[in-house]
N, C-alpha and C positions, 0 to 999 in steps of 0.2 A: 852252293848259295853264293859264294864269293865271286864266282865267274859270272853268275846272273846279274849281280849288282854292278860288276865291272861293265858288263854289256849295256846295262841301262844308263850308267854314267856316261859311256862313250856316245850312245845314241843321243842323249840330251845335250851333251856339249857339242856335238856336231851340228845341232840345230842352229847354232850361233857362229859356227866356223866360217861360213860363207860371207857373212857380213864383215867380219874382220879382214877376210881375204880380199874383199872388194875395195877396202880402204875408205869406206863411207863414214861420214860422221854418225854418231849414235845418239847425240843430244841435240834437240831442236834449238835450244838457246845458243849453243856453240855454233851450230850451222848458220843461224841467223847473223851472228856477229861476223863470221867468216864471209857470208854472202854479201853483207854491206861493205866489208873491207875490200873484197875482190870485185864488187859491182856485178854480181851474178844473182840470179834467182835460185830458189831451192827446188830440187827434185826430192820429194820425200816418198820413199817406198815403205808402205805400211804392211807388216806381216803379222802372222800368228805362229806360235810354236808348232801347232799341229796342222799346219797348211801345207800339203804336198805341192800345190800349185805355186806357192811362194818359193819353195826350194827349187822347183823346176825353172821358174823365171830367173832366179838368181844364177843358176848353173847354165842354163841354155840361152839366156838372153843377155843379162847384165854383165856376165863374165866375158862375153865375146869382145875381142880387141876393138873392133870398130864401134861398138856400142859403148864400151867402157871409156874409150878415149873421147867420144863425143859427149857423154855425160859429164865427164870431169872437165872438159874444156868450156862447156857452155853453162854448167850448173854447179851448185854446191850440193853434192849427193848426200842424202840422209837416209839411213835405214832404221826403222824403229818398230818394235813390237807393240801392238795396240794395247796390250795388257801391262806394259811396263810403266814405271814412273816417268820415263822420258817422253811418253806420248803426249803431245799437245792436245788438250781436251776440246779445243775449239774446232778441231777437224774431226768429223765423224766418218768412220768407215764401217760398213756393214758386210762387205764382201772383200775377200782377200785373195790375192794381194790387191791393194789400191795404191795408185801412184798419184800424188798430188804435185803439181807444179805451182809454186807459191812465190808471190812477189816479194822482193827483198824490202821494199819500202813500206808498203801498206799491209803486208802479211795477209794478202788476199789470194784466194784461189784463182789462178790463171786457167788451170785446166785440171780435171779429175778423170783419171783413167781406171776403170774397173776390170779386175781379173787379169789372167795370164795373157801376155802378148809375146809372140815369137820375135826373133831379132829384126826381121823385115818390117813387121807392123810397128815395132817399138822405134825403129829408126825414123819412120815418118812422123810418129807421134813426137819424138824429140825435136825434129825440124820444125813442126807446127808450133810446139810449145815455145820455141826460141824465136819464132817469127821469121824463119828462113825458109 
């Protein structure tokens, strides 16, 4: 029984391990302050605990060096679970993952991307969202 509980604990804790590995903000309000200070828009990656496509995109797209450096250079990256208290209610996500690009000034959606994207697809999405 102890081994079973330990396995469950490890599994649930690993659901959030990637987000901290990525070095993304986890609070919308902190990300907004940082975005205004750094003069960057926000890239908000919305996930759910039980979403395998979210984990896949974190590991196979967002963690890739060229994507990670582009995200951090051009945006303030934010990862948030839609069921958490940190999730900004004004943004509705019905499919996961959902990636929002949000203006730092008016907090308006610049772009909304639904579902998993591989690194090639996401590279072009990042360039378009940044206007390059």
